[in-house]
N, C-alpha and C positions, 0 to 999 in steps of 0.2 A: 838576361830576357830580354826580348825586345819591347817596342812599344805595342805591338801588335798583338802581345800574349797577354792571357786574361788568367786571373787566380782562380782557383778550383771552383769558387761560388759564381764565376760568371762575371765578376764585377773587373774593369780594366786596372790594369796597374798605373797607369799612367795618371799623374794628377790632373792633366787638361782633359784627357778623354773622361775621367771621372766627374768632373765639373760639368762637361756638357751633358753626361749622362744625369747628372742631377739635374742641370736645367732644365732637360728634356722632360724628364719624370716632374718637374713642378709645374711645368705648362700643361701637361696632360693631366695632372692632380687638379689644376686650377680649373681646366675646362670640364671635368668630372663634377667637381662642386658648383660649378656654376650651373651647368645641365641639371645635377640634382635640386639645388636651390629654386631653379625654375620648375620643376615638376613639382616640390613640394609648395611653391606659392601659388595654390589654388585661387585666392582674391585676386592674385596679380593676374592669371591667365584668365579668370571671367572676367575681369575689368577689361582684358586686351579684347576679347570676344565680344564684349559690348560695344566697345569702341569701333572696333571692324565693322559689328552689326549696323551702327547708327553711321557710319560712313557709306556703307552700302545704299542705306536707306534714303540719305540725302542725295545721292548720285541717281536712284531709282527715282526718286520724286523728280528732281530737275530733268532727268528725261521725260518724265511724262509730261512736266509742264512745256518743255518744249514740243513735245508731239500734239499736246491739245493746243498750243499755241497755232501750230502749222495745219492742223485741221479745221480749226476756228477761221484762220485767214484764208484756207482754200474754200469752206462753206461760204465765206461772206463773198469770196469772188465768185463763186457759182450762183449765188442769190442774185448778185447786182446784175451777171450776164442773164439769168432767167427774167430779172424784172424788165432788162431793157428788150427783150425778146416778145415779152407780154407786152410791152408799152408799144413796140412795133406793130405787133399782131393788132392788137386794138385799134392803133391809129389806120392801119391797113382795113381793119371791118368798117371802122365809121365811114372813111373816105369811100368805101364800096357800098354803103347803105345810104350814102349821100346821093351817090351815081345812080343808083337804082331808083330812088325815089323822085330823081329829077327825071329820070327816063321814063318813069310812070308817069308823072305830071305831063310831060312833054307829048307823051301817046293820048293821054286823057285830053288834052288842050286839041290835039291834031284829029281825034276824032271823037267830038263832043255828043254828036247825035247819037251814036251807041251806048256811049255811057250814060247818057241821059235816060235812055231808054231801058237800060239796065237797072238803074236807080228805080225809075218808075215802076218797073217790074217788081222789084224787091219791096217797094212799099206796096203793092197790090197785093202781093204774096202775105204780107205782115196783117194786112188788114182783113184778109179772109181770115187768117189764122187767129185770129183777137175775136173776130165774128163768131165763129164756129165754138170758141171756147165759151163766148159768154152764153150762147144760146144752149148749152148743156146745162 
């Protein structure tokens, strides 16, 4: 018989081939036993699942912290810009009010006679209103 020949039960005749087949079968059997023991180890699988969920939760929390930090920084920047714009607007409004008051003062000083007459008219009108109310 040659080395390629096999016995009637399918096993090789050559001892080296037989050893190789035994070693291959042992490896397959070891893998099968390991897979079965992993399936049977419910506590270990649950523990692995819990560890994985903890890791995912930590990653999610870290991502959330980073997102909140970025949003906070952006909000602070926008608030600072808004405050600066409000400050500028207030300064411009104050300057405009001062200019308008100065212009009104200058107008009154330049035209004192009409301003005095208008003030006297208001005083006379108020006196008449007060007199009518007292007479009732």
